[in-house]
N, CA, C, O and the ligand as a Tripos MOL2 file, in Angstrom:
@<TRIPOS>MOLECULE
protein
  237   235    60     0     0
PROTEIN
NO_CHARGES

@<TRIPOS>ATOM
      1 N           0.8340   -1.1980    0.0000 N.3       1 MET1
      2 CA          0.0000    0.0000    0.0000 C.3       1 MET1
      3 C           0.8700    1.2500    0.0000 C.2       1 MET1
      4 O           1.8520    1.3530    0.7360 O.2       1 MET1
      5 N           0.4840    2.1840   -0.8390 N.am      2 ALA2
      6 CA          1.2660    3.4180   -0.9600 C.3       2 ALA2
      7 C           1.1730    4.2560    0.3130 C.2       2 ALA2
      8 O           0.1790    4.2140    1.0390 O.2       2 ALA2
      9 N           2.2080    4.9950    0.5520 N.am      3 LYS3
     10 CA          2.1730    5.8370    1.7440 C.3       3 LYS3
     11 C           1.2120    7.0060    1.5420 C.2       3 LYS3
     12 O           1.0720    7.5440    0.4440 O.2       3 LYS3
     13 N           0.5830    7.3640    2.5930 N.am      4 PHE4
     14 CA         -0.3820    8.4530    2.5690 C.3       4 PHE4
     15 C           0.3490    9.7670    2.4030 C.2       4 PHE4
     16 O           1.3620   10.0100    3.0590 O.2       4 PHE4
     17 N          -0.1650   10.6170    1.5230 N.am      5 SER5
     18 CA          0.4510   11.9280    1.4180 C.3       5 SER5
     19 C          -0.6070   13.0090    1.2710 C.2       5 SER5
     20 O          -1.7550   12.7350    0.9230 O.2       5 SER5
     21 N          -0.2050   14.2280    1.5390 N.am      6 VAL6
     22 CA         -1.1180   15.3640    1.4870 C.3       6 VAL6
     23 C          -0.5630   16.3810    0.5000 C.2       6 VAL6
     24 O           0.6030   16.7660    0.5810 O.2       6 VAL6
     25 N          -1.3930   16.8080   -0.4190 N.am      7 LYS7
     26 CA         -0.9720   17.8020   -1.3970 C.3       7 LYS7
     27 C          -1.8400   19.0370   -1.3010 C.2       7 LYS7
     28 O          -3.0690   18.9670   -1.2590 O.2       7 LYS7
     29 N          -1.1700   20.1590   -1.2680 N.am      8 LYS8
     30 CA         -1.8680   21.4360   -1.1840 C.3       8 LYS8
     31 C          -2.1750   21.9140   -2.5930 C.2       8 LYS8
     32 O          -1.2890   21.9830   -3.4450 O.2       8 LYS8
     33 N          -3.4330   22.2420   -2.8280 N.am      9 ILE9
     34 CA         -3.8070   22.7410   -4.1530 C.3       9 ILE9
     35 C          -4.2500   24.1910   -4.0630 C.2       9 ILE9
     36 O          -4.7520   24.6400   -3.0320 O.2       9 ILE9
     37 N          -4.0600   24.9080   -5.1450 N.am     10 GLU10
     38 CA         -4.4380   26.3130   -5.1850 C.3      10 GLU10
     39 C          -5.9630   26.4520   -5.1970 C.2      10 GLU10
     40 O          -6.6890   25.5660   -5.6480 O.2      10 GLU10
     41 N          -6.4180   27.5930   -4.6860 N.am     11 LYS11
     42 CA         -7.8600   27.8490   -4.5820 C.3      11 LYS11
     43 C          -8.5980   27.7590   -5.9170 C.2      11 LYS11
     44 O          -9.7660   27.3730   -5.9750 O.2      11 LYS11
     45 N          -7.8970   28.1230   -6.9770 N.am     12 ASN12
     46 CA         -8.5740   28.1630   -8.2720 C.3      12 ASN12
     47 C          -8.5260   26.8420   -9.0250 C.2      12 ASN12
     48 O          -9.0090   26.7580  -10.1550 O.2      12 ASN12
     49 N          -7.9560   25.8180   -8.4230 N.am     13 VAL13
     50 CA         -7.8530   24.5140   -9.0730 C.3      13 VAL13
     51 C          -9.1480   23.7250   -8.8660 C.2      13 VAL13
     52 O          -9.6460   23.6050   -7.7460 O.2      13 VAL13
     53 N          -9.6750   23.1990   -9.9500 N.am     14 ASN14
     54 CA        -10.9290   22.4450   -9.8400 C.3      14 ASN14
     55 C         -10.7810   20.9990  -10.2500 C.2      14 ASN14
     56 O         -11.7280   20.2160  -10.1730 O.2      14 ASN14
     57 N          -9.5820   20.6510  -10.6870 N.am     15 LYS15
     58 CA         -9.3580   19.2860  -11.1540 C.3      15 LYS15
     59 C          -7.9410   18.8730  -10.7790 C.2      15 LYS15
     60 O          -7.0010   19.6480  -10.9530 O.2      15 LYS15
     61 N          -7.7880   17.6770  -10.2750 N.am     16 VAL16
     62 CA         -6.4520   17.1780   -9.9540 C.3      16 VAL16
     63 C          -6.2640   15.8230  -10.6170 C.2      16 VAL16
     64 O          -7.2270   15.1370  -10.9580 O.2      16 VAL16
     65 N          -5.0220   15.4610  -10.7880 N.am     17 VAL17
     66 CA         -4.7160   14.1550  -11.3550 C.3      17 VAL17
     67 C          -3.7720   13.4490  -10.3930 C.2      17 VAL17
     68 O          -2.8660   14.0670   -9.8340 O.2      17 VAL17
     69 N          -3.9880   12.1500  -10.2040 N.am     18 CYS18
     70 CA         -3.1490   11.3840   -9.2940 C.3      18 CYS18
     71 C          -2.8070   10.0430   -9.9310 C.2      18 CYS18
     72 O          -3.6550    9.3980  -10.5480 O.2      18 CYS18
     73 N          -1.5550    9.6390   -9.7720 N.am     19 ASN19
     74 CA         -1.1980    8.2650  -10.1570 C.3      19 ASN19
     75 C          -0.4230    7.5970   -9.0250 C.2      19 ASN19
     76 O           0.2080    6.5560   -9.2100 O.2      19 ASN19
     77 N          -0.4870    8.2230   -7.8410 N.am     20 GLY20
     78 CA          0.1520    7.6250   -6.6700 C.3      20 GLY20
     79 C           1.6250    7.3030   -6.8760 C.2      20 GLY20
     80 O           2.1100    6.2580   -6.4420 O.2      20 GLY20
     81 N           2.3410    8.2230   -7.5540 N.am     21 ASP21
     82 CA          3.7490    7.9710   -7.9030 C.3      21 ASP21
     83 C           3.8950    6.6320   -8.6340 C.2      21 ASP21
     84 O           4.7440    5.8030   -8.3080 O.2      21 ASP21
     85 N           3.0400    6.4650   -9.6230 N.am     22 ASP22
     86 CA          3.0480    5.2590  -10.4670 C.3      22 ASP22
     87 C           2.6070    3.9850   -9.7600 C.2      22 ASP22
     88 O           2.9680    2.8850  -10.1780 O.2      22 ASP22
     89 N           1.8300    4.1270   -8.6930 N.am     23 THR23
     90 CA          1.3370    2.9190   -8.0240 C.3      23 THR23
     91 C          -0.0730    2.5530   -8.4730 C.2      23 THR23
     92 O          -0.5820    1.4840   -8.1350 O.2      23 THR23
     93 N          -0.7000    3.4430   -9.2360 N.am     24 HIS24
     94 CA         -2.0360    3.1310   -9.7430 C.3      24 HIS24
     95 C          -2.2640    3.8970  -11.0390 C.2      24 HIS24
     96 O          -1.5140    4.8230  -11.3470 O.2      24 HIS24
     97 N          -3.2970    3.5210  -11.8080 N.am     25 PRO25
     98 CA         -3.5550    4.2110  -13.0820 C.3      25 PRO25
     99 C          -3.8040    5.6990  -12.8740 C.2      25 PRO25
    100 O          -4.2730    6.1140  -11.8140 O.2      25 PRO25
    101 N          -3.4940    6.4850  -13.8700 N.am     26 ILE26
    102 CA         -3.7400    7.9210  -13.8080 C.3      26 ILE26
    103 C          -5.2390    8.1640  -13.6500 C.2      26 ILE26
    104 O          -6.0480    7.6780  -14.4410 O.2      26 ILE26
    105 N          -5.5840    8.9060  -12.6410 N.am     27 THR27
    106 CA         -6.9860    9.1330  -12.3230 C.3      27 THR27
    107 C          -7.2340   10.6220  -12.1250 C.2      27 THR27
    108 O          -6.4890   11.3020  -11.4190 O.2      27 THR27
    109 N          -8.2790   11.1110  -12.7500 N.am     28 TYR28
    110 CA         -8.6270   12.5270  -12.6290 C.3      28 TYR28
    111 C          -9.7720   12.6840  -11.6450 C.2      28 TYR28
    112 O         -10.7110   11.8890  -11.6110 O.2      28 TYR28
    113 N          -9.6640   13.7280  -10.8520 N.am     29 TYR29
    114 CA        -10.7300   14.0310   -9.9010 C.3      29 TYR29
    115 C         -11.1720   15.4670  -10.0900 C.2      29 TYR29
    116 O         -10.3480   16.3710  -10.2270 O.2      29 TYR29
    117 N         -12.4630   15.6650  -10.0980 N.am     30 SER30
    118 CA        -13.0110   17.0070  -10.1790 C.3      30 SER30
    119 C         -13.4520   17.4060   -8.7810 C.2      30 SER30
    120 O         -14.1930   16.6790   -8.1200 O.2      30 SER30
    121 N         -12.9890   18.5690   -8.3370 N.am     31 LEU31
    122 CA        -13.3430   18.9950   -6.9790 C.3      31 LEU31
    123 C         -14.7900   19.4590   -6.9030 C.2      31 LEU31
    124 O         -15.4590   19.2980   -5.8820 O.2      31 LEU31
    125 N         -15.2610   20.0400   -8.0070 N.am     32 ASP32
    126 CA        -16.6660   20.3950   -8.0750 C.3      32 ASP32
    127 C         -17.1110   21.2300   -6.8760 C.2      32 ASP32
    128 O         -18.1650   20.9800   -6.2900 O.2      32 ASP32
    129 N         -16.3020   22.2160   -6.5200 N.am     33 GLY33
    130 CA        -16.6570   23.1000   -5.4190 C.3      33 GLY33
    131 C         -16.1950   22.6360   -4.0520 C.2      33 GLY33
    132 O         -16.2720   23.3940   -3.0840 O.2      33 GLY33
    133 N         -15.7140   21.4020   -3.9560 N.am     34 ALA34
    134 CA        -15.2550   20.8830   -2.6650 C.3      34 ALA34
    135 C         -13.8880   21.4740   -2.3180 C.2      34 ALA34
    136 O         -13.1610   21.9190   -3.2060 O.2      34 ALA34
    137 N         -13.5470   21.4790   -1.0610 N.am     35 GLU35
    138 CA        -12.2480   22.0010   -0.6390 C.3      35 GLU35
    139 C         -11.1780   20.9250   -0.6160 C.2      35 GLU35
    140 O          -9.9850   21.2300   -0.6160 O.2      35 GLU35
    141 N         -11.5940   19.6830   -0.5980 N.am     36 GLU36
    142 CA        -10.6010   18.6230   -0.6270 C.3      36 GLU36
    143 C         -11.1880   17.3380   -1.1810 C.2      36 GLU36
    144 O         -12.4010   17.1330   -1.2150 O.2      36 GLU36
    145 N         -10.2780   16.4880   -1.6110 N.am     37 ILE37
    146 CA        -10.6920   15.2230   -2.1900 C.3      37 ILE37
    147 C          -9.6230   14.1800   -1.8650 C.2      37 ILE37
    148 O          -8.4350   14.4930   -1.7830 O.2      37 ILE37
    149 N         -10.0590   12.9590   -1.6850 N.am     38 VAL38
    150 CA         -9.1230   11.8790   -1.3600 C.3      38 VAL38
    151 C          -9.0750   10.9050   -2.5350 C.2      38 VAL38
    152 O         -10.1100   10.4900   -3.0570 O.2      38 VAL38
    153 N          -7.8770   10.5530   -2.9370 N.am     39 CYS39
    154 CA         -7.7260    9.5920   -4.0240 C.3      39 CYS39
    155 C          -8.2360    8.2290   -3.5680 C.2      39 CYS39
    156 O          -7.8690    7.7400   -2.5010 O.2      39 CYS39
    157 N          -9.0830    7.6310   -4.3880 N.am     40 ARG40
    158 CA         -9.6750    6.3480   -3.9800 C.3      40 ARG40
    159 C          -8.6800    5.1920   -4.0460 C.2      40 ARG40
    160 O          -8.9140    4.1340   -3.4620 O.2      40 ARG40
    161 N          -7.5790    5.3930   -4.7520 N.am     41 TYR41
    162 CA         -6.5750    4.3300   -4.8560 C.3      41 TYR41
    163 C          -5.5170    4.4020   -3.7610 C.2      41 TYR41
    164 O          -5.2490    3.4120   -3.0800 O.2      41 TYR41
    165 N          -4.9160    5.5860   -3.5970 N.am     42 CYS42
    166 CA         -3.7600    5.6680   -2.7140 C.3      42 CYS42
    167 C          -4.0260    6.5080   -1.4660 C.2      42 CYS42
    168 O          -3.1160    6.7220   -0.6650 O.2      42 CYS42
    169 N          -5.2490    6.9820   -1.2910 N.am     43 SER43
    170 CA         -5.6220    7.7730   -0.1120 C.3      43 SER43
    171 C          -4.8710    9.0850    0.0250 C.2      43 SER43
    172 O          -4.8550    9.6940    1.0940 O.2      43 SER43
    173 N          -4.2520    9.5150   -1.0640 N.am     44 CYS44
    174 CA         -3.6110   10.8270   -1.0590 C.3      44 CYS44
    175 C          -4.6990   11.8940   -0.9090 C.2      44 CYS44
    176 O          -5.7380   11.8400   -1.5680 O.2      44 CYS44
    177 N          -4.4400   12.8500   -0.0390 N.am     45 LEU45
    178 CA         -5.4120   13.9250    0.1790 C.3      45 LEU45
    179 C          -5.0000   15.1630   -0.6040 C.2      45 LEU45
    180 O          -3.8690   15.6350   -0.4830 O.2      45 LEU45
    181 N          -5.9160   15.6840   -1.4050 N.am     46 PHE46
    182 CA         -5.7010   16.9480   -2.1030 C.3      46 PHE46
    183 C          -6.5880   17.9620   -1.4060 C.2      46 PHE46
    184 O          -7.8040   17.7850   -1.3310 O.2      46 PHE46
    185 N          -5.9840   19.0190   -0.8980 N.am     47 THR47
    186 CA         -6.7690   19.9620   -0.1100 C.3      47 THR47
    187 C          -6.4260   21.4170   -0.3980 C.2      47 THR47
    188 O          -5.2920   21.7500   -0.7420 O.2      47 THR47
    189 N          -7.4240   22.2690   -0.2530 N.am     48 LYS48
    190 CA         -7.2030   23.7100   -0.3880 C.3      48 LYS48
    191 C          -6.9580   24.3350    0.9770 C.2      48 LYS48
    192 O          -6.6330   25.5180    1.0780 O.2      48 LYS48
    193 N          -7.1160   23.5400    2.0180 N.am     49 LYS49
    194 CA         -6.8860   24.0340    3.3730 C.3      49 LYS49
    195 C          -5.3910   24.0010    3.6770 C.2      49 LYS49
    196 O          -4.6290   23.3080    3.0030 O.2      49 LYS49
    197 N          -4.9830   24.7460    4.6810 N.am     50 ASN50
    198 CA         -3.5870   24.7130    5.0800 C.3      50 ASN50
    199 C          -3.3440   23.5430    6.0000 C.2      50 ASN50
    200 O          -3.8150   23.5280    7.1370 O.2      50 ASN50
    201 N          -2.6100   22.5630    5.5110 N.am     51 VAL51
    202 CA         -2.3210   21.3590    6.2890 C.3      51 VAL51
    203 C          -0.8220   21.2860    6.4950 C.2      51 VAL51
    204 O          -0.0460   21.4110    5.5480 O.2      51 VAL51
    205 N          -0.4300   21.0880    7.7160 N.am     52 LYS52
    206 CA          0.9850   20.9940    8.0390 C.3      52 LYS52
    207 C           1.6250   19.8140    7.3130 C.2      52 LYS52
    208 O           1.0990   18.7010    7.3330 O.2      52 LYS52
    209 N           2.7520   20.0680    6.6810 N.am     53 GLY53
    210 CA          3.4560   18.9940    6.0010 C.3      53 GLY53
    211 C           2.9960   18.7160    4.5880 C.2      53 GLY53
    212 O           3.5180   17.8180    3.9270 O.2      53 GLY53
    213 N           2.0110   19.4850    4.1130 N.am     54 ALA54
    214 CA          1.5080   19.2590    2.7710 C.3      54 ALA54
    215 C           2.5370   19.6850    1.7240 C.2      54 ALA54
    216 O           3.2420   20.6810    1.8860 O.2      54 ALA54
    217 N           2.6020   18.9080    0.6590 N.am     55 GLU55
    218 CA          3.4760   19.2810   -0.4490 C.3      55 GLU55
    219 C           2.6350   20.1110   -1.4060 C.2      55 GLU55
    220 O           1.4130   19.9700   -1.4560 O.2      55 GLU55
    221 N           3.2850   20.9620   -2.1520 N.am     56 LYS56
    222 CA          2.5650   21.7480   -3.1400 C.3      56 LYS56
    223 C           2.1980   20.8330   -4.3040 C.2      56 LYS56
    224 O           3.0330   20.0780   -4.8010 O.2      56 LYS56
    225 N           0.9540   20.9090   -4.7290 N.am     57 TYR57
    226 CA          0.5180   20.1180   -5.8840 C.3      57 TYR57
    227 C           0.9270   20.8070   -7.1730 C.2      57 TYR57
    228 O           0.6460   21.9880   -7.3760 O.2      57 TYR57
    229 N           1.5790   20.0760   -8.0230 N.am     58 VAL58
    230 CA          1.9440   20.6040   -9.3410 C.3      58 VAL58
    231 C           1.1780   19.7880  -10.3790 C.2      58 VAL58
    232 O           1.4540   18.6050  -10.5780 O.2      58 VAL58
    233 N           0.2310   20.4200  -11.0270 N.am     59 GLY59
    234 CA         -0.6650   19.6990  -11.9240 C.3      59 GLY59
    235 C          -0.0760   19.3790  -13.2840 C.2      59 GLY59
    236 O          -0.7460   18.7720  -14.1190 O.2      59 GLY59
    237 ZN         -3.6960    8.3830   -5.9460 Zn       60 ZN60
@<TRIPOS>BOND
     1     1     2 1
     2     2     3 1
     3     3     4 2
     4     3     5 am
     5     5     6 1
     6     6     7 1
     7     7     8 2
     8     7     9 am
     9     9    10 1
    10    10    11 1
    11    11    12 2
    12    11    13 am
    13    13    14 1
    14    14    15 1
    15    15    16 2
    16    15    17 am
    17    17    18 1
    18    18    19 1
    19    19    20 2
    20    19    21 am
    21    21    22 1
    22    22    23 1
    23    23    24 2
    24    23    25 am
    25    25    26 1
    26    26    27 1
    27    27    28 2
    28    27    29 am
    29    29    30 1
    30    30    31 1
    31    31    32 2
    32    31    33 am
    33    33    34 1
    34    34    35 1
    35    35    36 2
    36    35    37 am
    37    37    38 1
    38    38    39 1
    39    39    40 2
    40    39    41 am
    41    41    42 1
    42    42    43 1
    43    43    44 2
    44    43    45 am
    45    45    46 1
    46    46    47 1
    47    47    48 2
    48    47    49 am
    49    49    50 1
    50    50    51 1
    51    51    52 2
    52    51    53 am
    53    53    54 1
    54    54    55 1
    55    55    56 2
    56    55    57 am
    57    57    58 1
    58    58    59 1
    59    59    60 2
    60    59    61 am
    61    61    62 1
    62    62    63 1
    63    63    64 2
    64    63    65 am
    65    65    66 1
    66    66    67 1
    67    67    68 2
    68    67    69 am
    69    69    70 1
    70    70    71 1
    71    71    72 2
    72    71    73 am
    73    73    74 1
    74    74    75 1
    75    75    76 2
    76    75    77 am
    77    77    78 1
    78    78    79 1
    79    79    80 2
    80    79    81 am
    81    81    82 1
    82    82    83 1
    83    83    84 2
    84    83    85 am
    85    85    86 1
    86    86    87 1
    87    87    88 2
    88    87    89 am
    89    89    90 1
    90    90    91 1
    91    91    92 2
    92    91    93 am
    93    93    94 1
    94    94    95 1
    95    95    96 2
    96    95    97 am
    97    97    98 1
    98    98    99 1
    99    99   100 2
   100    99   101 am
   101   101   102 1
   102   102   103 1
   103   103   104 2
   104   103   105 am
   105   105   106 1
   106   106   107 1
   107   107   108 2
   108   107   109 am
   109   109   110 1
   110   110   111 1
   111   111   112 2
   112   111   113 am
   113   113   114 1
   114   114   115 1
   115   115   116 2
   116   115   117 am
   117   117   118 1
   118   118   119 1
   119   119   120 2
   120   119   121 am
   121   121   122 1
   122   122   123 1
   123   123   124 2
   124   123   125 am
   125   125   126 1
   126   126   127 1
   127   127   128 2
   128   127   129 am
   129   129   130 1
   130   130   131 1
   131   131   132 2
   132   131   133 am
   133   133   134 1
   134   134   135 1
   135   135   136 2
   136   135   137 am
   137   137   138 1
   138   138   139 1
   139   139   140 2
   140   139   141 am
   141   141   142 1
   142   142   143 1
   143   143   144 2
   144   143   145 am
   145   145   146 1
   146   146   147 1
   147   147   148 2
   148   147   149 am
   149   149   150 1
   150   150   151 1
   151   151   152 2
   152   151   153 am
   153   153   154 1
   154   154   155 1
   155   155   156 2
   156   155   157 am
   157   157   158 1
   158   158   159 1
   159   159   160 2
   160   159   161 am
   161   161   162 1
   162   162   163 1
   163   163   164 2
   164   163   165 am
   165   165   166 1
   166   166   167 1
   167   167   168 2
   168   167   169 am
   169   169   170 1
   170   170   171 1
   171   171   172 2
   172   171   173 am
   173   173   174 1
   174   174   175 1
   175   175   176 2
   176   175   177 am
   177   177   178 1
   178   178   179 1
   179   179   180 2
   180   179   181 am
   181   181   182 1
   182   182   183 1
   183   183   184 2
   184   183   185 am
   185   185   186 1
   186   186   187 1
   187   187   188 2
   188   187   189 am
   189   189   190 1
   190   190   191 1
   191   191   192 2
   192   191   193 am
   193   193   194 1
   194   194   195 1
   195   195   196 2
   196   195   197 am
   197   197   198 1
   198   198   199 1
   199   199   200 2
   200   199   201 am
   201   201   202 1
   202   202   203 1
   203   203   204 2
   204   203   205 am
   205   205   206 1
   206   206   207 1
   207   207   208 2
   208   207   209 am
   209   209   210 1
   210   210   211 1
   211   211   212 2
   212   211   213 am
   213   213   214 1
   214   214   215 1
   215   215   216 2
   216   215   217 am
   217   217   218 1
   218   218   219 1
   219   219   220 2
   220   219   221 am
   221   221   222 1
   222   222   223 1
   223   223   224 2
   224   223   225 am
   225   225   226 1
   226   226   227 1
   227   227   228 2
   228   227   229 am
   229   229   230 1
   230   230   231 1
   231   231   232 2
   232   231   233 am
   233   233   234 1
   234   234   235 1
   235   235   236 2
@<TRIPOS>SUBSTRUCTURE
     1 MET1         2 RESIDUE 1 A MET
     2 ALA2         6 RESIDUE 1 A ALA
     3 LYS3        10 RESIDUE 1 A LYS
     4 PHE4        14 RESIDUE 1 A PHE
     5 SER5        18 RESIDUE 1 A SER
     6 VAL6        22 RESIDUE 1 A VAL
     7 LYS7        26 RESIDUE 1 A LYS
     8 LYS8        30 RESIDUE 1 A LYS
     9 ILE9        34 RESIDUE 1 A ILE
    10 GLU10       38 RESIDUE 1 A GLU
    11 LYS11       42 RESIDUE 1 A LYS
    12 ASN12       46 RESIDUE 1 A ASN
    13 VAL13       50 RESIDUE 1 A VAL
    14 ASN14       54 RESIDUE 1 A ASN
    15 LYS15       58 RESIDUE 1 A LYS
    16 VAL16       62 RESIDUE 1 A VAL
    17 VAL17       66 RESIDUE 1 A VAL
    18 CYS18       70 RESIDUE 1 A CYS
    19 ASN19       74 RESIDUE 1 A ASN
    20 GLY20       78 RESIDUE 1 A GLY
    21 ASP21       82 RESIDUE 1 A ASP
    22 ASP22       86 RESIDUE 1 A ASP
    23 THR23       90 RESIDUE 1 A THR
    24 HIS24       94 RESIDUE 1 A HIS
    25 PRO25       98 RESIDUE 1 A PRO
    26 ILE26      102 RESIDUE 1 A ILE
    27 THR27      106 RESIDUE 1 A THR
    28 TYR28      110 RESIDUE 1 A TYR
    29 TYR29      114 RESIDUE 1 A TYR
    30 SER30      118 RESIDUE 1 A SER
    31 LEU31      122 RESIDUE 1 A LEU
    32 ASP32      126 RESIDUE 1 A ASP
    33 GLY33      130 RESIDUE 1 A GLY
    34 ALA34      134 RESIDUE 1 A ALA
    35 GLU35      138 RESIDUE 1 A GLU
    36 GLU36      142 RESIDUE 1 A GLU
    37 ILE37      146 RESIDUE 1 A ILE
    38 VAL38      150 RESIDUE 1 A VAL
    39 CYS39      154 RESIDUE 1 A CYS
    40 ARG40      158 RESIDUE 1 A ARG
    41 TYR41      162 RESIDUE 1 A TYR
    42 CYS42      166 RESIDUE 1 A CYS
    43 SER43      170 RESIDUE 1 A SER
    44 CYS44      174 RESIDUE 1 A CYS
    45 LEU45      178 RESIDUE 1 A LEU
    46 PHE46      182 RESIDUE 1 A PHE
    47 THR47      186 RESIDUE 1 A THR
    48 LYS48      190 RESIDUE 1 A LYS
    49 LYS49      194 RESIDUE 1 A LYS
    50 ASN50      198 RESIDUE 1 A ASN
    51 VAL51      202 RESIDUE 1 A VAL
    52 LYS52      206 RESIDUE 1 A LYS
    53 GLY53      210 RESIDUE 1 A GLY
    54 ALA54      214 RESIDUE 1 A ALA
    55 GLU55      218 RESIDUE 1 A GLU
    56 LYS56      222 RESIDUE 1 A LYS
    57 TYR57      226 RESIDUE 1 A TYR
    58 VAL58      230 RESIDUE 1 A VAL
    59 GLY59      234 RESIDUE 1 A GLY
    60 ZN60       237 GROUP 0 **** ****
């Protein structure tokens, strides 16, 4: 199982892509107004909130 990670996304981002560092197929997620979303494969959290230790998301 991939390690859990947290990625900080910019406020204006409405779509993220995750492949769990090549541990699962490329998957697109639409935030659709939500402030955060969790990848269903690797449990990576994409959030617009300030979370300690979050890496910056580069789309
Ligand atoms: Zn993922």
